[in-house]
C-alpha distance (Angstrom), angle and dihedral (degrees) to the residues before:
residue distance angle dihedral
X1 . . .
X2 3.73 . .
X3 3.80 125.5 .
X4 3.73 126.1 -94.3
X5 3.75 93.5 -108.5
X6 3.83 91.6 64.3
X7 3.79 87.5 65.7
X8 3.81 98.7 60.2
X9 3.79 92.7 101.2
X10 3.76 91.3 50.3
X11 3.85 90.6 48.6
X12 3.86 94.0 48.5
X13 3.70 90.3 49.1
X14 3.64 95.8 52.2
X15 3.80 90.7 46.7
X16 3.78 90.9 52.3
X17 3.81 89.2 50.0
X18 3.78 99.1 46.5
X19 3.84 101.8 19.8
X20 3.78 103.0 -177.3
X21 3.76 108.7 -145.7
X22 3.96 97.2 -133.0
X23 3.81 95.7 42.7
X24 3.87 118.6 97.6
X25 3.68 122.3 -166.6
X26 3.83 94.3 -100.2
X27 3.85 89.0 51.1
X28 3.76 89.7 48.0
X29 3.78 94.1 52.7
X30 3.73 90.3 48.5
X31 3.79 92.4 50.9
X32 3.93 89.7 45.5
X33 3.80 88.4 51.8
X34 3.89 92.3 50.4
X35 3.88 91.6 47.9
X36 3.80 88.9 45.4
X37 3.81 92.9 53.8
X38 3.83 91.4 46.8
X39 3.76 94.3 46.0
X40 3.79 90.2 49.3
X41 3.74 90.6 53.5
X42 3.81 96.3 45.8
X43 3.86 97.7 38.5
X44 3.83 118.5 104.3
X45 3.72 121.4 -168.9
X46 3.84 91.5 -136.1
X47 3.75 89.5 72.1
X48 3.80 118.8 104.9
X49 3.80 93.6 -119.3
X50 3.86 128.3 70.0
X51 3.71 118.9 -116.5
X52 3.74 92.2 -105.8
X53 3.86 91.6 56.8
X54 3.78 90.1 47.2
X55 3.78 94.0 49.4
X56 3.85 90.8 47.0
X57 3.83 92.3 53.6
X58 3.86 90.4 44.6
X59 3.79 92.5 51.7
X60 3.77 93.6 40.7
X61 3.97 89.1 53.1
X62 3.93 88.9 48.3
X63 3.88 91.3 52.3
X64 3.73 90.8 48.7
X65 3.87 88.7 48.8
X66 3.79 90.1 54.0
X67 3.79 92.1 47.3
X68 3.81 89.6 51.4
X69 3.81 89.2 49.5
X70 3.73 92.9 51.4
X71 3.85 92.4 49.0
X72 3.81 96.7 47.6
X73 3.80 114.0 112.1
X74 3.78 96.3 -108.3
X75 3.71 93.9 56.1
X76 3.82 100.5 36.1
X77 3.83 92.5 101.2
X78 3.84 90.6 57.6
X79 3.79 89.9 70.5
X80 3.74 93.5 59.8
X81 3.74 96.4 47.6
X82 3.74 124.0 98.7
X83 3.71 135.7 -171.1
X84 3.77 122.9 -101.2
X85 3.80 90.6 -113.2
X86 3.78 92.7 50.5
X87 3.91 94.0 42.2
X88 3.87 90.6 52.2
X89 3.77 98.0 31.7
X90 3.73 90.7 -121.1
X91 3.81 115.2 170.3
X92 3.81 136.7 152.6
X93 3.94 93.7 -83.7
X94 3.75 91.9 52.5
X95 3.91 98.4 36.9
X96 3.78 90.6 114.0
X97 3.84 89.9 62.6
X98 3.75 100.5 63.9
X99 3.80 108.0 138.3
X100 3.77 123.2 -125.8
X101 3.73 129.6 166.8
X102 3.85 89.4 -107.0
X103 3.91 93.3 47.9
X104 3.87 116.4 37.9
X105 3.77 120.3 -157.1
X106 3.85 94.9 -120.1
X107 3.72 136.1 24.2
X108 3.76 115.2 -129.9
X109 3.93 89.3 -104.6
X110 3.84 91.3 50.3
X111 3.78 91.6 46.7
X112 3.82 89.7 51.3
X113 3.89 91.1 49.1
X114 3.78 89.1 48.8
X115 3.85 93.1 45.4
X116 3.77 89.4 58.9
X117 3.83 90.7 60.3
X118 3.85 91.0 61.1
X119 3.80 126.0 93.0
X120 3.81 112.9 -127.1
X121 3.77 92.2 -99.7
X122 3.86 91.7 49.8
X123 3.78 90.4 47.6
X124 3.82 91.3 51.5
X125 3.79 90.7 49.5
X126 3.79 92.4 46.6
X127 3.78 89.1 50.1
X128 3.72 91.6 54.4
X129 3.76 91.4 48.4
X130 3.78 93.7 48.7
X131 3.89 90.4 51.3
X132 3.73 91.6 43.8
X133 3.89 91.2 -118.9
X134 3.80 84.8 139.5
X135 3.79 112.9 54.7
X136 3.81 101.1 -175.6
X137 3.82 127.6 26.7
X138 3.87 88.2 -156.5
X139 3.85 87.8 72.6
X140 3.83 94.2 58.4
X141 3.79 117.8 110.9
X142 3.79 120.9 -117.0
X143 3.79 95.1 -92.0
X144 3.84 93.0 49.6
X145 3.76 92.8 47.2
X146 3.86 86.5 56.5
X147 3.72 90.2 51.1
X148 3.83 89.8 47.2
X149 3.78 88.5 52.3
X150 3.69 92.2 49.2
X151 3.99 91.0 49.3
X152 3.83 87.6 52.0
X153 3.86 93.6 47.6
X154 3.87 91.5 49.3
X155 3.81 90.5 46.4
X156 3.77 93.2 49.9
X157 3.78 90.9 48.4
X158 3.90 91.5 46.6
X159 3.79 89.5 51.9
X160 3.95 94.2 48.3
X161 3.78 89.1 50.2
X162 3.80 97.0 49.7
């Protein structure tokens, strides 16, 4: 029987084909290892399939099980949630710009300068976001999501310059 490391290409290929939304690479490798150990214990050489085929089918079944779990009604809300850092695009470079009620992200002067960099459609969308007329950015159409991306990109560039 081969070592677990020899199955990395198989694991990556299955992950690419199935790609569960809540499964990161570390979690995938952990799940793959658990499936590998269980398959190794259950496999008997007198079966018609090789261990590689048996392991591939076992891992494939586990990934399908994870996807079904993600899509169940109880967990459907988890797919639309994001972390604070992801939602507000906080990273190490912009750590100083975390917004609190005592410390706003922009002064009025900075906001005015940033506002001038937006196109009219971006400015309209930014205004709606600021005044909470849009509750969930997931509900934006494709064109509005692109505008939202442009706004975030311009804000990040502005923050890095100042």
